[in-house]
Backbone bond lengths (Angstrom), bond angles and torsions (degrees), N, CA, C in turn:
res aa  C-N    CA-C-N  psi(-1)  N-CA   C-N-CA  omega(-1)  CA-C   N-CA-C  phi
1 X - - - 1.394 - - 1.546 110.44 -
2 X 1.367 113.91 132.51 1.486 119.70 177.80 1.521 110.58 -80.12
3 X 1.325 115.30 120.81 1.464 119.66 -179.83 1.529 108.21 -76.10
4 X 1.369 115.33 149.06 1.439 123.37 173.59 1.531 107.33 -122.67
5 X 1.312 117.23 119.27 1.449 120.66 179.07 1.574 106.89 -102.09
6 X 1.376 115.94 118.86 1.445 118.06 179.74 1.501 113.20 -66.49
7 X 1.331 117.65 157.04 1.389 122.96 172.75 1.530 113.09 -61.50
8 X 1.342 114.47 143.71 1.532 117.12 175.97 1.540 110.16 -68.89
9 X 1.299 111.29 152.96 1.494 116.40 172.83 1.478 112.80 -74.47
10 X 1.333 118.08 148.60 1.442 120.91 177.15 1.536 110.39 -138.05
11 X 1.287 117.77 166.68 1.460 119.94 -177.20 1.510 109.87 -58.62
12 X 1.300 116.51 136.66 1.466 122.58 -179.08 1.496 111.99 94.46
13 X 1.322 119.76 -8.06 1.480 118.07 -179.51 1.509 109.62 -80.02
14 X 1.357 113.31 151.85 1.471 124.23 -179.21 1.504 107.48 -95.30
15 X 1.299 114.36 129.50 1.528 119.34 171.18 1.531 110.36 -116.83
16 X 1.310 113.22 143.78 1.467 118.32 -178.50 1.512 111.88 -109.83
17 X 1.278 115.61 135.96 1.506 122.74 -179.13 1.563 106.77 -94.75
18 X 1.332 116.90 127.87 1.453 122.56 178.08 1.585 109.74 -122.67
19 X 1.275 116.63 163.97 1.432 120.99 -177.00 1.600 107.12 -129.96
20 X 1.302 116.53 76.55 1.506 119.31 -177.38 1.518 110.64 -77.64
21 X 1.269 121.42 -13.34 1.445 126.12 175.64 1.477 111.62 -113.42
22 X 1.300 118.58 -105.00 1.455 121.54 174.45 1.561 107.68 -95.29
23 X 1.329 114.76 171.08 1.478 118.09 -167.63 1.554 113.43 -117.83
24 X 1.312 112.60 -164.31 1.459 122.31 -170.14 1.525 115.47 -65.23
25 X 1.342 113.99 -18.69 1.457 119.70 -175.14 1.496 111.36 -61.75
26 X 1.348 116.28 -26.57 1.476 122.35 178.11 1.468 114.07 -81.63
27 X 1.279 121.10 -8.74 1.406 124.50 -175.27 1.461 111.26 -105.39
28 X 1.344 116.34 121.13 1.446 121.76 179.75 1.485 112.88 -65.23
29 X 1.360 120.66 151.44 1.421 121.35 -179.13 1.532 114.73 -62.65
30 X 1.321 117.46 -27.63 1.438 119.99 177.50 1.577 110.75 -68.41
31 X 1.342 115.01 -42.22 1.428 120.99 -179.79 1.542 108.97 -65.15
32 X 1.284 113.77 -45.50 1.456 117.32 -179.04 1.593 111.98 -62.15
33 X 1.299 114.67 -41.39 1.471 120.35 -178.33 1.505 109.78 -65.70
34 X 1.380 115.72 -44.75 1.499 117.11 -175.78 1.567 107.58 -71.45
35 X 1.342 119.02 -36.13 1.428 118.95 177.75 1.545 112.06 -60.86
36 X 1.286 117.66 -41.91 1.406 121.47 -179.69 1.560 111.08 -66.91
37 X 1.362 115.92 -38.23 1.440 122.61 176.66 1.475 109.80 -60.52
38 X 1.361 120.02 -43.27 1.431 125.46 -177.64 1.588 110.42 -67.33
39 X 1.329 115.00 -40.39 1.430 116.37 176.50 1.525 112.57 -65.39
40 X 1.311 114.59 -41.89 1.515 118.47 175.89 1.451 114.01 -60.96
41 X 1.381 116.39 -33.84 1.435 120.00 178.33 1.516 112.89 -65.32
42 X 1.338 115.26 -22.69 1.451 121.52 176.20 1.484 110.66 -84.76
43 X 1.344 117.68 -4.36 1.434 122.60 -179.65 1.550 113.17 90.06
44 X 1.342 117.23 13.54 1.384 120.85 -178.89 1.535 113.78 -101.41
45 X 1.347 117.04 138.03 1.447 122.99 179.67 1.536 109.89 -93.70
46 X 1.340 114.36 126.05 1.446 119.35 -173.04 1.555 111.41 -102.18
47 X 1.306 117.45 127.16 1.459 124.45 171.06 1.496 110.69 -127.50
48 X 1.301 118.36 157.61 1.447 121.57 177.85 1.528 112.54 -110.42
49 X 1.284 116.95 139.99 1.475 121.35 175.42 1.538 109.64 -65.18
50 X 1.315 115.16 159.02 1.451 123.04 -169.32 1.525 113.94 -50.32
51 X 1.343 115.74 -45.36 1.458 117.11 -174.84 1.521 113.45 -100.91
52 X 1.327 119.34 2.62 1.398 121.87 -175.07 1.557 113.89 -67.44
53 X 1.353 116.69 -25.74 1.452 118.30 -177.87 1.582 110.61 -108.24
54 X 1.363 113.53 14.23 1.472 114.84 177.88 1.533 112.93 -64.40
55 X 1.286 115.21 133.29 1.467 121.04 -177.81 1.528 111.35 -96.41
56 X 1.315 118.85 -5.87 1.442 122.22 -178.08 1.525 112.97 -88.49
57 X 1.350 113.30 62.25 1.518 118.65 -178.55 1.491 109.75 -81.05
58 X 1.390 109.55 161.86 1.479 117.58 172.75 1.500 111.25 -84.30
59 X 1.368 115.40 -169.55 1.464 120.96 -178.78 1.505 114.85 -62.05
60 X 1.295 115.89 -18.05 1.539 120.55 -179.25 1.516 110.60 -101.40
61 X 1.319 114.92 17.77 1.532 119.98 177.37 1.532 111.53 57.43
62 X 1.321 115.85 39.87 1.447 118.80 175.98 1.517 107.82 -146.59
63 X 1.362 115.55 175.00 1.479 118.89 177.75 1.529 105.36 -115.11
64 X 1.339 115.76 -171.72 1.472 117.94 -173.16 1.513 112.94 -69.19
65 X 1.326 116.60 154.16 1.444 120.48 177.27 1.466 111.25 -57.41
66 X 1.355 117.25 -39.52 1.476 120.32 -177.92 1.497 112.89 -62.28
67 X 1.308 116.67 -39.65 1.504 123.10 177.07 1.541 110.88 -67.35
68 X 1.286 114.78 -44.74 1.485 118.33 178.31 1.505 115.03 -64.35
69 X 1.337 112.47 -37.83 1.502 117.65 176.11 1.511 110.35 -70.46
70 X 1.263 116.95 -37.28 1.520 121.23 -179.92 1.520 110.31 -63.15
71 X 1.332 117.81 -35.19 1.454 120.21 175.78 1.553 111.02 -64.39
72 X 1.282 113.69 -43.71 1.426 119.14 -175.52 1.580 107.63 -66.13
73 X 1.318 119.43 -41.01 1.483 123.48 176.32 1.491 110.04 -67.28
74 X 1.291 119.85 -35.75 1.472 125.60 175.77 1.533 108.75 -57.97
75 X 1.317 114.48 -43.72 1.490 120.17 -177.97 1.491 110.34 -68.27
76 X 1.308 115.71 -46.11 1.557 119.10 -177.79 1.516 110.24 -70.36
77 X 1.353 117.56 -33.92 1.425 120.85 -177.31 1.505 115.16 -77.52
78 X 1.328 118.03 -22.38 1.467 120.68 -175.91 1.546 109.83 -84.43
79 X 1.322 116.01 109.34 1.520 119.17 -169.89 1.534 107.36 -68.51
80 X 1.300 122.35 -15.47 1.473 121.62 -179.91 1.560 109.63 -79.69
81 X 1.291 118.62 -18.56 1.481 121.84 179.61 1.531 107.48 -87.73
82 X 1.377 113.68 127.68 1.477 120.41 -175.72 1.532 110.44 -106.71
83 X 1.326 119.64 -16.89 1.479 120.99 179.42 1.517 109.66 -150.01
84 X 1.335 114.51 153.39 1.458 121.28 -179.16 1.470 107.53 -128.57
85 X 1.366 113.40 131.28 1.490 119.79 176.64 1.529 109.76 -123.81
86 X 1.324 118.36 137.81 1.427 122.25 174.40 1.527 110.02 -79.73
87 X 1.336 115.33 148.13 1.493 117.50 -175.68 1.498 114.67 -80.92
88 X 1.345 113.13 -33.16 1.509 119.30 179.21 1.510 106.45 -168.39
89 X 1.356 117.36 170.15 1.497 120.32 176.20 1.480 112.21 -93.56
90 X 1.311 116.96 -156.66 1.427 122.80 -175.39 1.425 112.47 166.97
91 X 1.372 120.77 -125.47 1.492 122.70 -173.46 1.498 112.35 -155.53
92 X 1.319 119.73 4.53 1.466 119.76 -171.49 1.536 114.31 -135.81
93 X 1.277 116.25 25.72 1.471 122.20 177.55 1.564 112.70 -61.95
94 X 1.342 115.23 -31.03 1.458 118.42 -177.07 1.561 109.33 -69.23
95 X 1.285 119.43 -17.44 1.520 119.08 174.52 1.496 112.12 -61.39
96 X 1.327 119.58 -23.23 1.499 120.25 -174.58 1.499 114.12 -82.83
97 X 1.325 115.99 -17.29 1.504 117.62 -168.47 1.523 113.69 -59.96
98 X 1.328 122.20 -37.08 1.514 119.70 178.34 1.571 112.20 -71.55
99 X 1.296 117.77 -18.39 1.456 122.60 -172.91 1.581 112.90 -92.20
100 X 1.338 116.40 -4.24 1.461 119.71 -175.01 1.550 112.07 -88.17
101 X 1.320 116.23 143.93 1.442 119.07 175.73 1.532 108.37 -96.50
102 X 1.295 115.73 96.30 1.469 121.21 -174.01 1.526 113.25 -65.67
103 X 1.320 114.45 -30.46 1.500 116.63 177.36 1.561 109.98 -67.51
104 X 1.259 115.45 -39.82 1.522 117.44 176.70 1.536 110.22 -62.89
105 X 1.288 115.10 -41.64 1.534 119.99 178.32 1.488 110.06 -60.31
106 X 1.386 114.10 -48.76 1.461 116.71 179.76 1.542 114.91 -61.30
107 X 1.323 116.54 -32.16 1.400 121.04 179.09 1.510 115.41 -82.25
108 X 1.276 115.33 -9.99 1.531 122.31 -179.69 1.489 110.36 -130.97
109 X 1.317 119.30 58.86 1.469 118.64 -174.13 1.544 112.84 -67.30
110 X 1.283 114.98 134.81 1.534 120.98 176.47 1.534 108.09 -158.02
111 X 1.238 113.37 166.66 1.459 120.85 -177.82 1.500 112.38 -66.45
112 X 1.341 115.99 133.12 1.416 122.76 173.45 1.566 104.38 -128.28
113 X 1.341 114.75 127.32 1.457 119.07 -174.28 1.587 109.99 -134.47
114 X 1.345 115.64 136.30 1.385 123.96 175.37 1.531 109.63 175.03
115 X 1.348 118.81 -174.49 1.469 116.69 -179.30 1.528 106.82 -156.43
116 X 1.332 115.75 -173.33 1.453 122.71 177.79 1.528 107.95 66.32
117 X 1.359 117.67 -123.54 1.489 123.60 -178.90 1.537 108.80 -58.99
118 X 1.231 119.30 -22.92 1.527 122.28 -175.00 1.571 107.59 -75.32
119 X 1.372 117.86 -9.46 1.428 120.66 172.10 1.529 112.36 -50.88
120 X 1.373 116.05 -35.70 1.462 119.72 -178.55 1.483 110.56 -61.87
121 X 1.392 117.84 -41.63 1.447 121.38 175.82 1.496 115.95 -68.11
122 X 1.322 113.62 -46.96 1.514 120.17 -178.99 1.500 112.70 -56.14
123 X 1.321 116.24 -47.80 1.468 118.53 -176.82 1.511 111.74 -80.08
124 X 1.317 119.14 -33.23 1.507 121.99 178.49 1.524 109.18 -66.76
125 X 1.305 118.50 -42.74 1.461 118.82 -179.79 1.481 111.95 -68.19
126 X 1.355 117.48 -37.78 1.444 119.35 175.24 1.516 110.62 -62.53
127 X 1.336 115.86 -44.38 1.498 121.36 -179.31 1.514 110.83 -59.64
128 X 1.345 116.43 -43.24 1.473 118.11 -171.05 1.512 112.73 -88.59
129 X 1.361 117.64 -19.02 1.503 118.11 -176.43 1.470 115.85 -128.34
130 X 1.341 118.97 -18.41 1.427 118.16 -173.81 1.437 113.73 87.83
131 X 1.318 119.70 -4.46 1.471 121.42 -179.43 1.516 110.75 -73.62
132 X 1.319 115.74 125.82 1.467 123.19 174.55 1.588 107.74 -68.63
133 X 1.275 114.33 126.25 1.473 121.40 -178.14 1.599 106.86 -116.41
134 X 1.349 117.83 175.14 1.488 116.99 -167.95 1.531 107.29 -133.63
135 X 1.282 115.02 122.05 1.493 123.16 169.30 1.507 107.32 -86.03
136 X 1.350 113.91 109.70 1.415 118.24 -176.60 1.557 108.49 -165.26
137 X 1.328 115.45 -167.64 1.475 116.73 -172.58 1.488 113.72 -62.09
138 X 1.362 115.27 150.34 1.449 121.81 167.73 1.535 105.68 -74.71
139 X 1.359 116.43 171.72 1.422 121.90 173.02 1.554 107.74 -62.32
140 X 1.333 117.38 -40.19 1.528 118.72 -178.36 1.528 110.82 -68.34
141 X 1.346 118.00 -27.87 1.476 119.39 179.24 1.510 112.65 -61.83
142 X 1.321 117.98 -27.77 1.422 123.00 -177.43 1.579 112.25 -80.91
143 X 1.334 110.48 -8.39 1.486 118.89 176.15 1.534 115.78 -84.37
144 X 1.385 116.36 7.26 1.448 123.22 177.61 1.492 108.24 -75.44
145 X 1.311 114.11 124.34 1.494 122.88 -178.35 1.546 112.10 -65.00
146 X 1.333 115.35 -50.69 1.454 120.18 -175.69 1.539 109.15 -117.80
147 X 1.383 113.45 144.88 1.477 115.83 173.20 1.512 112.46 84.53
148 X 1.323 118.22 19.36 1.467 120.71 -174.45 1.515 110.95 -104.22
149 X 1.329 120.58 -5.52 1.454 121.12 -174.28 1.523 116.01 -60.04
150 X 1.337 115.81 -42.75 1.438 120.31 179.06 1.553 109.39 -63.87
151 X 1.259 116.17 -46.38 1.479 122.18 -178.32 1.576 108.21 -58.63
152 X 1.343 117.13 -50.73 1.431 119.60 -179.28 1.526 112.56 -62.22
153 X 1.356 117.09 -38.16 1.460 119.97 -177.54 1.552 110.28 -67.01
154 X 1.344 115.38 -46.64 1.497 118.87 -178.33 1.512 107.58 -68.93
155 X 1.303 123.90 -35.09 1.439 125.02 -177.01 1.592 107.75 -66.72
156 X 1.353 112.85 -51.06 1.540 116.20 -175.83 1.549 110.09 -68.00
157 X 1.320 120.10 -31.73 1.427 124.36 179.23 1.581 106.23 -62.64
158 X 1.321 115.85 -53.19 1.425 122.10 -174.02 1.489 114.70 -68.22
159 X 1.357 115.92 -39.72 1.443 120.86 -170.84 1.583 113.36 -96.69
160 X 1.356 115.55 -13.84 1.429 119.75 -178.59 1.535 119.29 -123.98
161 X 1.385 115.58 -4.42 1.400 122.06 -177.69 1.497 110.19 -123.65
162 X 1.313 119.10 139.20 1.426 121.79 177.50 1.572 111.46 -89.55
163 X 1.364 117.86 166.37 1.428 122.06 -179.72 1.506 114.95 98.44
164 X 1.316 116.56 -162.66 1.453 121.75 -179.95 1.528 110.81 -94.26
165 X 1.328 117.00 152.61 1.483 119.82 179.84 1.488 109.66 -129.38
166 X 1.364 115.08 117.13 1.447 118.65 168.07 1.552 110.43 -68.70
167 X 1.276 117.46 140.64 1.489 120.21 -177.79 1.582 108.69 -117.77
168 X 1.281 117.15 93.43 1.479 120.62 177.21 1.487 109.86 -71.66
169 X 1.311 115.49 154.11 1.494 119.63 172.47 1.532 108.19 -68.25
170 X 1.291 117.82 147.94 1.450 121.90 178.23 1.554 106.33 -72.48
171 X 1.356 116.16 164.23 1.364 124.52 -179.77 1.527 110.85 -81.24
172 X 1.314 115.61 -33.70 1.483 120.26 -174.91 1.490 108.43 -152.09
173 X 1.310 119.98 158.26 1.425 124.90 177.66 1.528 112.13 -141.43
174 X 1.345 114.92 165.94 1.372 119.16 -175.45 1.558 111.20 -145.39
175 X 1.333 114.77 144.85 1.458 120.05 178.66 1.529 111.22 -129.47
176 X 1.270 116.44 30.26 1.453 119.58 -177.68 1.568 108.59 -91.54
177 X 1.343 114.60 169.34 1.490 120.04 179.32 1.492 110.66 -86.19
178 X 1.350 111.31 71.72 1.502 118.02 -174.10 1.467 117.23 -56.17
179 X 1.369 112.21 -30.62 1.470 118.37 -174.74 1.565 111.93 -73.89
180 X 1.323 115.76 -10.52 1.454 119.30 179.62 1.551 107.35 -92.25
181 X 1.350 119.81 -32.24 1.395 123.17 178.16 1.532 110.84 -148.52
182 X 1.252 114.64 100.90 1.424 122.60 -176.19 1.554 114.77 -62.98
183 X 1.289 116.13 -22.35 1.473 119.76 -176.12 1.603 112.50 -97.86
184 X 1.331 113.24 -26.82 1.491 115.88 -177.58 1.527 106.71 -93.64
185 X 1.345 116.35 99.46 1.473 120.37 -174.93 1.531 108.56 -131.22
186 X 1.339 115.35 150.22 1.440 121.98 175.41 1.499 109.46 -124.43
187 X 1.346 116.52 119.16 1.427 120.46 179.86 1.541 112.84 -109.76
188 X 1.274 119.26 140.05 1.489 125.36 -173.13 1.488 108.03 -114.25
189 X 1.259 118.24 134.09 1.477 121.79 176.11 1.493 109.55 -64.19
190 X 1.280 114.21 129.64 1.485 122.89 -179.11 1.536 112.12 -81.04
191 X 1.287 116.80 128.72 1.502 118.33 177.03 1.560 109.20 -95.23
192 X 1.232 119.44 28.66 1.433 127.31 171.79 1.518 111.41 66.31
193 X 1.351 116.72 -168.12 1.497 122.08 -179.71 1.488 106.92 -67.37
194 X 1.354 112.79 148.92 1.470 121.26 173.52 1.532 108.80 -102.66
195 X 1.286 117.81 126.27 1.434 121.25 175.21 1.515 110.96 -88.79
196 X 1.330 115.65 114.04 1.457 119.13 -177.67 1.586 108.22 -98.60
197 X 1.285 116.07 -32.06 1.454 121.40 174.95 1.510 105.99 -145.43
198 X 1.333 121.28 125.69 1.415 123.67 178.49 1.505 111.68 -71.40
199 X 1.353 115.53 159.60 1.471 120.53 177.11 1.474 112.33 144.15
200 X 1.391 114.89 -173.37 1.431 120.49 -179.97 1.565 108.06 -126.38
201 X 1.247 115.53 143.54 1.486 119.35 174.71 1.551 112.87 -140.68
202 X 1.239 119.27 143.79 1.448 121.88 176.68 1.510 107.84 -148.50
203 X 1.292 116.01 132.31 1.434 120.43 178.99 1.556 114.88 168.14
204 X 1.329 113.53 -168.92 1.499 119.62 -176.06 1.465 111.92 -78.78
205 X 1.316 116.42 130.91 1.502 123.41 -179.94 1.544 109.28 -75.29
206 X 1.271 116.14 130.04 1.449 124.91 167.11 1.503 110.39 -134.41
207 X 1.319 119.16 143.79 1.433 120.72 175.82 1.491 115.54 131.63
208 X 1.369 117.11 -150.11 1.388 122.84 -173.23 1.557 109.37 139.85
209 X 1.328 117.76 -132.98 1.414 119.51 173.61 1.553 110.83 -73.05
210 X 1.337 117.30 124.65 1.474 119.40 -169.75 1.530 110.76 -66.60
211 X 1.272 119.78 -45.60 1.436 121.17 -177.33 1.518 111.20 -62.07
212 X 1.343 118.18 -37.45 1.459 121.40 178.58 1.462 109.37 -71.46
213 X 1.403 117.75 -45.82 1.453 120.48 -176.76 1.542 108.49 -57.28
214 X 1.327 117.31 -43.22 1.439 119.95 -177.07 1.615 112.75 -62.75
215 X 1.291 117.50 -17.15 1.403 119.39 175.51 1.586 112.54 -68.55
216 X 1.343 113.58 -14.81 1.461 119.93 179.35 1.528 111.55 -89.08
217 X 1.312 119.70 -12.83 1.423 122.33 -178.01 1.537 111.07 -57.00
218 X 1.386 115.37 132.83 1.425 118.21 179.01 1.508 114.87 82.57
219 X 1.352 116.59 3.32 1.451 119.50 178.34 1.537 110.46 -115.34
220 X 1.335 115.94 172.91 1.459 122.51 176.24 1.541 113.93 -76.83
221 X 1.370 111.63 -2.99 1.477 116.04 -177.50 1.571 114.90 -99.61
222 X 1.287 113.80 -1.93 1.467 117.22 176.64 1.533 109.80 -85.13
223 X 1.340 119.80 120.55 1.429 121.72 179.31 1.528 110.04 -68.63
224 X 1.331 115.67 140.58 1.448 120.86 179.53 1.501 110.60 -65.19
225 X 1.309 115.99 149.80 1.474 120.73 168.41 1.551 104.45 -87.54
226 X 1.350 114.95 91.06 1.451 120.39 178.44 1.595 110.92 -76.80
227 X 1.235 116.57 167.26 1.493 120.30 -177.45 1.525 111.63 -51.22
228 X 1.291 114.51 127.03 1.516 123.96 -178.26 1.543 108.46 67.39
229 X 1.364 117.22 68.85 1.445 124.32 171.86 1.487 107.17 -102.00
230 X 1.321 114.26 139.11 1.512 120.56 172.12 1.553 105.39 -111.23
231 X 1.297 115.23 118.67 1.490 119.95 -176.25 1.493 109.73 -91.95
232 X 1.378 114.63 125.33 1.478 124.02 173.16 1.500 105.86 -104.35
233 X 1.318 117.49 126.87 1.490 121.41 176.64 1.504 113.19 -144.19
234 X 1.322 115.67 148.83 1.473 124.99 178.98 1.480 108.24 -151.41
235 X 1.326 118.80 170.48 1.443 122.00 172.32 1.530 110.70 -153.29
236 X 1.347 113.52 175.82 1.471 122.46 -171.76 1.574 109.33 -87.36
237 X 1.319 113.87 177.37 1.436 122.64 178.30 1.548 112.41 -63.29
238 X 1.354 116.97 -22.95 1.395 122.13 179.62 1.563 112.93 -77.28
239 X 1.320 114.14 -12.89 1.512 117.08 -179.21 1.593 108.10 -98.77
240 X 1.337 115.38 108.37 1.456 121.64 174.39 1.539 106.54 -86.70
241 X 1.310 114.79 -178.85 1.491 117.77 -171.47 1.579 111.04 -62.98
242 X 1.331 115.48 -30.82 1.477 118.40 174.35 1.455 113.00 -64.05
243 X 1.330 119.51 -48.01 1.450 118.72 -179.82 1.531 111.24 -66.01
244 X 1.363 115.28 -43.68 1.458 117.30 -177.46 1.526 109.86 -63.09
245 X 1.316 116.55 -41.05 1.447 120.06 -175.76 1.531 110.80 -65.86
246 X 1.290 117.95 -45.65 1.460 118.24 -177.20 1.556 112.48 -69.20
247 X 1.397 115.81 -29.33 1.480 119.19 177.83 1.504 106.28 -71.04
248 X 1.363 119.81 -43.71 1.423 120.97 179.62 1.535 111.85 -64.72
249 X 1.328 115.76 -35.86 1.463 119.43 178.30 1.489 110.80 -64.75
250 X 1.342 116.67 -40.30 1.504 119.58 177.58 1.511 109.69 -60.97
251 X 1.350 113.47 -39.80 1.524 115.79 178.71 1.509 111.32 -63.87
252 X 1.306 116.26 -35.88 1.499 122.02 -176.92 1.541 111.87 -68.00
253 X 1.383 116.74 -17.18 1.445 122.15 178.17 1.531 112.62 -78.71
254 X 1.318 117.34 -12.59 1.470 119.83 -176.22 1.511 108.45 -64.76
255 X 1.315 114.31 143.02 1.497 119.66 -171.05 1.552 112.66 -62.61
256 X 1.325 116.05 -22.97 1.486 120.22 -176.78 1.532 112.47 -102.39
257 X 1.339 116.64 8.32 1.486 117.77 -177.62 1.511 111.15 -64.44
258 X 1.286 118.64 -20.81 1.464 120.10 178.10 1.491 114.46 -62.71
259 X 1.363 114.64 -12.76 1.470 120.10 176.05 1.487 115.82 -82.24
260 X 1.368 114.40 -9.96 1.514 118.70 179.91 1.440 106.41 -75.50
261 X 1.367 114.45 131.48 1.502 118.57 -176.98 1.577 109.10 -113.70
262 X 1.294 120.40 -4.05 1.428 122.99 178.27 1.454 113.73 -172.48
263 X 1.348 119.67 158.61 1.476 121.89 -179.04 1.460 108.55 -134.99
264 X 1.352 114.41 138.56 1.487 123.55 175.69 1.564 106.03 -121.00
265 X 1.276 114.15 122.92 1.518 120.87 -174.83 1.517 107.61 -109.60
266 X 1.262 115.96 128.58 1.456 122.21 177.27 1.528 113.17 -72.40
267 X 1.353 111.72 166.58 1.448 118.10 179.54 1.519 114.16 -64.73
268 X 1.294 117.46 138.62 1.495 121.86 174.16 1.465 110.69 -88.10
269 X 1.345 114.96 146.22 1.434 120.51 176.93 1.542 107.44 -73.67
270 X 1.335 118.48 161.65 1.398 122.72 -179.32 1.557 110.69 -61.20
271 X 1.307 115.35 -38.29 1.498 117.17 -176.12 1.486 114.49 -65.03
272 X 1.313 118.99 -19.45 1.461 121.05 177.61 1.458 112.08 -70.99
273 X 1.378 117.22 -28.17 1.509 125.93 -175.80 1.486 110.10 55.90
274 X 1.332 118.10 36.86 1.459 122.63 177.29 1.555 106.89 -88.07
275 X 1.285 114.74 127.15 1.497 118.80 -177.16 1.534 109.01 -110.43
276 X 1.334 114.85 169.72 1.416 121.78 177.05 1.523 112.65 -63.25
277 X 1.331 113.19 -40.12 1.501 118.92 178.58 1.550 109.65 -62.69
278 X 1.283 116.81 -42.47 1.442 119.67 178.30 1.545 114.03 -62.15
279 X 1.333 114.97 -35.78 1.424 119.04 178.97 1.552 109.69 -73.64
280 X 1.269 118.79 -35.95 1.519 122.33 174.80 1.559 106.93 -61.68
281 X 1.300 117.37 -42.33 1.448 119.12 177.39 1.448 111.94 -60.22
282 X 1.390 118.49 -45.98 1.440 124.45 -179.70 1.548 110.68 -58.95
283 X 1.335 117.00 -46.37 1.456 119.09 -178.91 1.492 111.88 -59.82
284 X 1.326 118.12 -39.00 1.469 120.81 176.83 1.478 116.19 -75.22
285 X 1.326 114.22 -23.87 1.499 121.24 -178.61 1.547 113.21 -80.05
286 X 1.316 116.90 -32.66 1.459 122.28 -177.16 1.531 106.29 -94.18
287 X 1.277 118.69 105.41 1.470 122.81 -168.74 1.492 114.26 -49.25
288 X 1.346 120.44 -50.54 1.459 120.61 -174.66 1.602 113.14 -62.94
289 X 1.302 114.93 -21.31 1.473 117.71 -178.63 1.524 110.59 -81.37
290 X 1.292 119.09 -17.78 1.464 119.15 -178.21 1.509 113.52 -63.69
291 X 1.279 118.09 -23.47 1.472 125.68 -174.88 1.550 109.92 -96.26
292 X 1.356 119.82 -7.79 1.486 122.76 -174.72 1.453 113.89 -101.96
293 X 1.325 116.45 146.15 1.432 118.35 166.32 1.508 109.87 -68.07
294 X 1.368 117.06 132.24 1.479 118.47 -178.37 1.555 108.47 -135.74
295 X 1.316 118.71 132.41 1.379 123.60 173.07 1.489 111.03 -124.47
296 X 1.281 119.46 152.77 1.487 123.94 -177.19 1.504 111.42 -137.88
297 X 1.338 116.79 -179.46 1.461 125.05 -178.40 1.564 110.16 61.51
298 X 1.284 117.64 30.87 1.391 121.63 175.24 1.551 110.32 -77.29
299 X 1.360 116.06 154.32 1.494 121.64 -173.10 1.533 111.40 -78.00
300 X 1.364 116.52 62.37 1.451 118.83 163.15 1.507 109.33 -151.71
301 X 1.275 115.22 158.46 1.510 120.71 -173.49 1.489 111.19 130.88
302 X 1.282 118.93 -140.90 1.455 121.93 -173.20 1.530 113.70 -110.66
303 X 1.288 117.51 5.64 1.468 121.72 166.31 1.472 106.62 -97.97
304 X 1.317 117.29 176.02 1.432 123.61 175.22 1.511 111.17 -121.53
305 X 1.340 117.64 153.84 1.494 130.20 2.19 1.474 110.31 -81.25
306 X 1.383 111.41 -177.37 1.431 121.43 -176.09 1.543 113.44 -128.39
307 X 1.330 116.93 136.34 1.441 119.10 168.06 1.563 105.42 -83.72
308 X 1.314 115.72 165.80 1.484 122.22 168.52 1.510 110.22 -113.68
309 X 1.324 117.62 124.60 1.460 120.01 -178.03 1.519 110.83 -127.97
310 X 1.349 116.60 146.33 1.465 119.15 -174.18 1.489 113.35 -88.69
311 X 1.332 118.31 118.60 1.413 123.41 171.15 1.509 112.25 -71.95
312 X 1.380 117.14 111.60 1.423 121.44 -168.72 1.474 113.77 97.40
313 X 1.350 116.37 -6.45 1.475 123.85 170.97 1.518 112.71 -83.85
314 X 1.256 119.80 -161.67 1.453 122.72 -173.41 1.521 110.11 -124.00
315 X 1.326 115.53 136.68 1.481 123.26 170.16 1.446 109.40 -116.15
316 X 1.296 117.11 144.79 1.450 125.12 175.25 1.545 109.15 -136.70
317 X 1.314 118.20 110.84 1.424 119.37 -178.89 1.496 112.91 -132.04
318 X 1.316 114.15 151.57 1.502 122.74 178.12 1.509 106.80 -133.01
319 X 1.299 115.97 129.62 1.419 121.90 -178.52 1.517 109.57 -128.98
320 X 1.353 117.16 118.85 1.495 119.62 178.51 1.512 109.44 178.22
321 X 1.267 113.88 156.42 1.452 119.97 -178.68 1.436 115.20 59.45
322 X 1.316 118.66 30.47 1.432 122.08 -178.27 1.579 115.67 77.29
323 X 1.319 115.80 4.95 1.431 118.63 -175.97 1.555 110.63 -124.13
324 X 1.317 117.38 146.56 1.498 122.66 173.17 1.463 110.36 -128.44
325 X 1.296 112.28 137.87 1.513 120.82 170.51 1.509 108.82 -123.64
326 X 1.371 116.46 123.76 1.375 122.87 -178.50 1.467 108.38 -121.28
327 X 1.352 117.41 128.40 1.479 124.72 -176.86 1.493 107.70 -126.75
328 X 1.356 115.61 132.14 1.530 119.95 179.24 1.534 108.37 -118.58
329 X 1.310 113.91 148.33 1.436 120.76 173.25 1.511 110.55 -152.04
330 X 1.300 119.46 137.38 1.444 121.21 178.75 1.524 108.24 -92.19
């Protein structure tokens, strides 16, 4: 498959906010205002897709798949829009996949950024078009008053600067309900990357949220693990070590999993109660993982802050001697 790397964003560019999962009703006006202010400070002009601000949601706090897909196609089809950001995650992004015009997307490559449930879109679009997409903050994520500096720095580096990007571990992280109280925050000192298996890996990044990615198994929307794939995976607080392990085991049964050369695991939320020892057990219990370099506690997932990594881009990491170096390039 021929990869397509979208143009970087630059000052003066217009970005469109879409709601492929849940919508703006979940986002407080203070969060929305601060997020817009932060984007504008980067020199980006923010507009919303036609249905992204619709208040007439159904019982699942979303609107129809057809409307959500239409917003995404509006964003890709509008030549004045240079980047697309999702407003928030959810649980139903995979409903959109049959409604998308992949030829139009291929003909109008541009940055698409989001995470969590948006994993279904990011990987499906890469699988169907070759367009590199970006697992990174939602529009709402940038509306975090405190503890957003790392997220903003990694996002602007990846989406606005060319070249390779070293990804240092954050100094502190948080797993509190920041959107309920922007002032009452708890930050935890980060003990950096965890080395579960030493070694080096370099290759094409595939993955995102593990539970969402596995929804693509057996479909035309799951990107192949081509030679030298680096798998990035994370999951929510609802996923304990048993859930995470069985989902990763299922992924290891794929006929092309032998092409995976390394694994990067995102940080677990406190509610999952997943420990370093449990992850070490998992790596030894899943036979294909025993031969791979594996690092964990990386800054992506459902805690904050967040790195931004390119799905279909390249990761290069080395883990050994108690040190990890992770380099990303789209």
